[in-house]
C-alpha positions in Angstrom: 13.7 27.7 71.5 10.7 30.1 71.3 7.3 29.0 69.4 8.6 31.5 66.9 12.4 30.2 66.1 10.5 27.0 66.0 8.0 27.9 63.1 11.1 29.3 61.3 13.2 26.5 61.6 10.8 24.1 60.3 10.0 26.5 57.2 13.4 26.6 56.4 13.9 22.5 56.3 10.2 21.6 55.7 11.7 21.2 52.2 15.0 19.2 52.9 13.0 17.4 55.1 10.7 16.4 52.5 13.3 15.7 49.6 14.5 12.7 52.2 11.2 11.1 51.6 12.7 8.3 49.8 11.3 8.2 45.7 12.5 6.5 42.9 12.1 6.9 38.7 9.8 6.0 36.4 10.3 5.9 32.4 9.0 4.1 29.6 6.8 4.5 26.5 3.2 4.2 25.2 2.2 2.5 22.0 -0.4 3.1 20.3 -0.7 -0.6 18.8 -4.1 0.7 16.4 -2.0 3.3 14.6 1.1 1.2 14.9 3.2 3.6 16.3 4.1 6.2 19.3 1.4 7.1 21.0 1.9 11.3 21.2 0.9 14.0 23.7 -0.7 11.0 26.0 -0.4 11.9 29.7 1.1 9.3 32.2 -0.5 9.8 35.8 0.9 8.7 39.3 -2.5 7.8 40.8 -3.3 9.3 44.3 -0.8 12.3 43.2 -0.8 15.3 41.5 2.3 13.6 39.7 2.4 13.5 35.5 4.2 13.8 32.6 3.5 13.8 28.9 4.4 11.6 26.0 6.8 13.1 23.8 7.0 12.6 19.4 8.7 9.2 20.6 5.9 8.5 22.9 8.2 8.2 25.9 7.8 9.8 29.2 10.0 10.1 32.4 8.8 10.6 36.3 11.2 11.7 38.4 10.6 11.5 42.2 8.4 9.3 42.3 7.2 8.2 46.5 8.9 4.6 46.7 6.1 1.8 46.9 3.1 -0.2 45.2 2.0 2.9 42.8 -0.6 2.6 39.8 0.3 4.7 36.9 -2.7 5.1 34.4 -2.8 6.7 30.7 -4.7 9.8 29.7 -5.5 10.4 26.1 -8.7 11.3 23.6 -7.5 8.6 22.0 -8.5 6.2 24.4 -11.7 8.1 25.2 -12.7 7.4 21.6 -12.2 3.5 21.3 -13.3 3.6 25.1 -10.5 2.4 26.5 -10.9 4.4 29.9 -8.5 2.1 32.0 -5.4 1.8 30.6 -3.2 1.3 33.7 -0.8 -1.0 35.0 1.0 -1.3 38.8 4.2 -1.3 40.0 6.5 -1.4 43.2 8.7 2.1 42.8 12.1 1.6 45.2 13.9 4.3 46.3 17.0 5.4 44.4 16.7 3.1 41.4 15.0 3.9 37.6 12.5 1.6 36.3 10.7 1.1 33.2 7.1 0.5 32.4 6.0 0.0 28.9 2.7 0.2 28.2 0.4 0.0 25.0 -3.1 0.4 23.3 -4.4 -3.1 22.7 -4.5 -4.1 18.9 -7.6 -4.4 16.7 -7.3 -7.9 16.3 -7.2 -8.6 19.9 -10.3 -6.0 19.9 -11.8 -7.8 17.2 -11.2 -10.8 19.0 -13.0 -10.3 22.3 -15.9 -8.8 20.6 -16.2 -10.4 17.8 -16.5 -14.3 18.6 -18.9 -16.6 17.9 -20.9 -13.5 16.1 -20.4 -15.1 12.7 -19.4 -12.1 10.8 -17.2 -12.2 8.6 -14.1 -10.2 9.5 -11.6 -8.6 6.9 -8.1 -7.7 8.0 -9.0 -3.6 7.1 -12.7 -4.2 8.6 -13.5 -2.0 11.9 -15.8 -2.6 14.8 -18.1 -0.3 16.2 -19.6 -1.0 19.9 -21.5 0.7 22.7 -24.4 0.6 24.7 -28.1 1.9 24.1 -29.7 3.7 27.3 -32.4 5.2 28.4 -31.9 9.1 27.9 -33.7 9.4 31.3 -32.9 7.0 33.6 -29.4 5.9 32.3 -31.2 1.8 32.5 -29.2 -0.3 30.1 -31.7 -2.1 27.7 -31.0 -5.6 27.1 -32.7 -7.3 24.1 -33.2 -3.7 22.4 -32.6 -3.9 18.9 -29.4 -1.7 17.1 -29.5 -1.4 13.6 -25.8 -0.6 12.0 -25.5 0.3 8.2 -23.7 2.1 5.8 -23.7 3.1 2.0 -21.5 2.0 -0.8 -20.9 3.5 -4.2 -18.3 1.9 -6.3 -17.8 1.5 -10.5 -19.7 -1.3 -11.5 -19.6 -2.8 -15.4 -22.6 -0.8 -16.1 -21.4 2.4 -14.5 -22.3 3.8 -10.8 -23.2 0.7 -8.5 -24.8 1.0 -4.7 -25.7 -1.1 -1.7 -26.2 -0.5 1.7 -24.6 -3.4 3.8 -26.7 -3.5 7.0 -26.3 -5.5 10.2 -29.6 -5.9 12.7 -28.1 -6.5 15.8 -29.6 -7.4 19.6 -28.0 -5.9 22.7 -26.6 -8.7 25.2 -27.4 -8.9 29.1 -25.9 -5.3 30.2 -27.5 -3.1 27.0 -24.4 -3.9 25.0 -24.2 -4.1 21.6 -20.6 -4.8 18.7 -20.6 -4.8 14.7 -17.9 -6.1 14.0 -16.3 -6.2 10.0 -17.6 -2.5 9.4 -15.7 -0.2 6.9 -13.1 2.3 8.3 -13.2 5.0 5.7 -17.4 5.2 4.9 -19.8 6.9 8.1 -21.0 4.2 9.8 -25.0 4.6 10.9 -26.6 3.5 14.2 -30.3 3.6 15.5 -31.2 2.2 18.2 -35.1 0.5 18.8 -37.0 -0.5 22.0 -40.0 -2.5 22.2 -42.0 0.1 22.6 -42.1 1.8 19.4 -39.7 4.5 20.6 -36.0 4.9 18.7 -33.0 7.5 18.3 -32.3 9.4 16.1 -30.1 7.9 12.9 -26.6 8.9 14.6 -22.9 8.4 12.5 -19.6 8.1 13.1 -16.5 7.5 10.5 -14.0 4.8 12.4 -10.6 6.5 10.4 -7.6 4.5 10.7 -8.0 3.5 13.7 -10.5 0.8 13.0 -12.3 1.1 16.1 -15.1 3.7 17.8 -17.1 3.2 21.0 -20.6 5.1 20.1 -23.3 4.7 22.9 -26.7 5.6 21.8 -29.6 6.5 24.4 -33.1 6.4 23.4 -36.4 7.5 25.1 -39.1 5.1 26.1 -41.6 7.7 27.6 -43.5 8.1 24.4 -43.6 11.5 24.4 -42.5 12.4 20.8 -44.7 13.2 18.4 -44.5 13.7 14.3 -45.3 17.4 13.4 -48.6 17.0 10.8 -47.1 19.2 8.0 -43.6 18.6 7.6 -43.7 15.0 8.9 -40.2 15.3 11.4 -40.1 14.5 15.0 -40.8 17.1 17.9 -41.0 16.8 21.2 -39.9 18.6 25.0 -36.1 19.0 24.4 -34.2 21.7 23.8 -30.8 22.8 22.6 -28.9 25.4 23.2 -24.6 27.1 22.4 -22.5 28.8 20.6 -21.5 28.9 17.0 -17.9 30.0 16.1 -15.5 30.2 13.9 -11.9 28.5 14.5 -10.1 30.7 15.6 -12.3 30.9 18.5 -15.1 34.1 17.5 -18.7 34.2 17.4 -20.1 33.1 14.1 -23.4 35.1 14.0 -26.6 33.8 11.6 -25.5 30.5 11.4 -28.3 28.0 11.5 -28.6 24.8 13.4 -30.9 22.1 13.3 -31.2 18.8 14.1 -31.7 15.7 12.0 -35.3 14.9 11.4 -36.8 17.1 13.9 -38.6 20.4 13.2 -37.6 23.8 13.2 -34.1 26.0 12.9 -32.1 28.4 15.6 -30.0 31.2 13.8 -26.9 32.2 15.7 -26.9 35.8 17.2 -24.5 38.2 17.2 -22.7 36.7 19.9 -22.9 33.2 18.0 -25.7 32.0 20.6 -28.4 29.7 19.8 -31.5 28.1 21.6 -33.5 25.7 19.8 -36.1 23.8 20.9 -39.4 21.7 20.9 -37.0 18.5 19.8 -37.5 15.3 20.4 -35.1 13.1 23.1 -32.6 10.8 22.4 -29.4 10.3 20.5 -29.9 12.9 17.5 -27.8 14.0 14.8 -27.5 18.1 15.4 -25.8 20.6 13.4 -24.6 23.8 12.2 -24.6 25.6 8.6 -23.9 28.5 6.6 -23.3 29.4 3.1 -18.6 29.9 3.1 -18.5 27.3 6.1 -18.1 24.0 6.9 -21.1 22.5 8.1 -20.2 21.6 11.9 -21.9 17.9 13.0 -22.3 16.6 16.3 -23.9 13.7 18.0 -26.3 15.2 21.3 -28.5 13.8 24.1 -31.5 15.3 24.4 -33.6 14.8 27.1 -37.6 16.6 27.8 -38.3 19.2 30.0 -33.8 20.0 29.6 -31.6 22.2 28.1 -28.7 20.1 26.2 -25.9 22.6 26.1 -23.1 22.2 22.8 -20.5 24.5 21.0 -19.9 24.5 17.2 -16.5 25.2 15.6 -17.1 26.2 11.8 -14.1 26.3 9.3 -14.5 28.6 6.7 -14.4 27.0 2.9 -11.6 27.9 0.5 -12.8 28.0 -3.0 -10.6 26.5 -5.9 -10.2 28.5 -9.3 -10.4 25.4 -11.1 -11.6 22.0 -11.3 -8.2 19.5 -12.0 -8.6 15.9 -12.6 -7.5 13.5 -15.1 -10.1 11.6 -17.5 -11.6 10.7 -20.3 -12.4 13.0 -22.9 -15.8 12.9 -22.5 -15.4 13.3 -18.9 -12.6 16.2 -19.5 -15.6 18.2 -21.8 -18.0 17.5 -18.8 -15.7 19.4 -16.6 -14.9 22.3 -19.1 -18.6 22.6 -19.4 -19.0 22.9 -15.6 -15.8 25.3 -15.0 -16.8 27.5 -17.6 -20.9 27.6 -15.6 -18.8 28.8 -12.4 -16.6 31.4 -14.2 -19.9 32.7 -15.9 -22.3 32.8 -12.2 -24.8 30.5 -14.3 -25.8 28.4 -11.2 -24.1 27.5 -8.5 -21.2 25.4 -8.0 -19.3 23.4 -5.3 -16.0 22.1 -5.8 -14.3 19.1 -4.5 -12.5 21.2 -1.9 -15.7 22.5 -0.5 -17.3 18.9 -0.2 -14.4 16.5 0.6 -14.6 17.6 4.2 -18.0 17.0 5.0 -19.8 13.9 7.0 -22.3 13.5 4.3 -23.6 15.0 1.4 -26.9 15.6 3.0 -25.1 18.2 5.0 -23.4 19.6 1.7 -26.9 20.4 0.6 -28.5 21.6 3.6 -25.9 24.9 3.4 -27.0 25.3 -0.4 -29.6 28.5 -0.6 -32.9 28.3 -1.9 -32.5 24.5 -1.3 -34.4 22.3 1.4 -33.5 18.8 2.9 -36.3 17.0 4.1 -36.0 13.3 5.8 -35.6 11.4 8.4 -31.3 11.1 8.5 -28.1 11.5 6.9 -28.5 8.8 4.4 -32.6 9.0 3.6 -33.9 12.3 2.5 -35.6 14.0 -0.4 -34.5 17.5 -1.9 -36.7 20.2 -3.1 -36.7 23.3 -4.4 -39.3 26.0 -5.6 -41.1 26.5 -8.8 -44.0 29.2 -9.7 -46.5 27.1 -7.3 -44.3 26.6 -4.7 -42.6 23.5 -2.8 -41.3 20.8 -5.7 -38.8 17.9 -6.2 -35.8 18.6 -7.9 -34.6 17.5 -10.4 -31.8 15.5 -10.4 -28.8 14.7 -12.4 -25.5 12.3 -11.8 -22.9 12.1 -14.1 -25.1 13.9 -16.5 -28.1 11.3 -16.9 -31.1 11.4 -14.9 -30.7 9.9 -11.5 -33.1 9.2 -8.3 -32.4 10.3 -4.9 -31.0 7.2 -3.8 -28.3 6.3 -6.1 -26.9 10.4 -4.7 -27.6 9.1 -1.2 -25.3 6.3 -1.5 -22.4 8.6 -1.9 -19.9 10.4 0.3 -18.3 14.2 -0.2 -14.8 12.0 -1.0 -16.5 10.7 -4.0 -17.5 13.9 -5.5 -15.9 16.1 -7.9 -18.3 18.8 -8.2 -21.9 19.4 -7.3 -24.2 22.1 -9.5 -27.3 23.8 -8.6 -30.1 25.6 -10.8 -32.8 27.0 -8.5 -34.8 27.5 -11.7 -35.5 25.2 -14.5 -34.8 28.3 -16.9 -31.2 28.6 -15.5 -30.4 24.9 -16.1 -28.2 24.4 -19.1 -30.7 22.8 -21.5 -30.1 19.1 -21.5 -30.3 19.5 -17.5 -34.0 20.4 -17.9 -36.7 18.1 -17.6 -40.0 18.2 -19.7 -43.3 19.5 -17.7 -41.0 20.1 -15.0 -41.0 23.8 -13.3 -38.5 23.0 -10.8 -34.7 23.7 -10.8 -31.9 21.3 -11.2 -29.2 19.6 -9.1 -26.2 18.2 -10.6 -23.9 16.0 -9.2 -20.7 15.1 -10.7 -18.3 12.1 -9.2 -14.9 10.9 -9.9 -16.4 7.6 -11.3 -17.2 9.6 -14.4 -15.9 8.6 -17.6 
């Protein structure tokens, strides 16, 4: 046989030869114990090969023609990244010509809390969550043992005397390999996490919503070089890091003129015609960055900033839908207030935001930062002051909560899901007479909650 005939025979018979390799079938179900149901859209892979299958709505998968022998299957899914479980895998021996079952399950919330929380004295309720992670040096990646991590959240509820607030706080220490564990945190409030190192350095105040699964891995990084400073005029932080990226609409189109800022840091950037932005002079470490624009839901992300380096991030913004009316079942007094809000909204008196425009924001601070002629200053999403402009310049806004005078701490304790409406009157003279403050020339901010009676 000539060389060319031999090559042709190999090409023709190659697939047939490959099909003779002993193979078997593997099938099964991937179960999400945290959500109490099947895990749809998980990718099941065979290690060392390009083989893979995606689970259906019932969590089922099937892999045909898996090479016989000892094989390891592993699972990929965004949920696994969120809870910090990167090694959901199992090994089995595939037998040629047979169909074998291999089911895999995410660990339950109970089992994860038992592993993380024993011996820590945390009061763990059935509906309580777990947030955990590492504290590292932003520049060299070193895990920091014995460092302090503060985990807290704000709670607002209706009490005997009206609206009551509190801020539960865990003061934790990282273990010998830089891990922290906060057990018994809420799943339906934003939890803030901040790290502190022995030389006085600290991260920004980062935030996380655990959600229905009740578990989240939340890593933070700190700058121990001491390169951050405080701006003498604003009191905000500054440094030598840069943040750059693109702001887009939900459909992927660029969103020009959106403003990008970092909590507690000096300055902001405006996106150009292509949605691109660059923001420099930022402090290093973990911080919360935000893109905002009137008429759009703000987009917030945690970013890891490094001195002398550029961190890239993309934001996606959702256009807000304005409701025609505000509807709620309330007492006669509350119903009268709602009618007043609606009348002012229809007449164009001041600026009104409805429940629909507010509810999807991460924090009230994010809502306020989107409002024109209103300035938010302060170190975090849960600690800030609200300023307007008067004839003499910068001034503290007059605050009202459910129709009564309020202080900033009362408003900071609320989350967007508890808000019925927000009204802003940039000038004192624009505000309704009963929401003006004697001796003040600054505007008024009215926050109306679902606790209103």
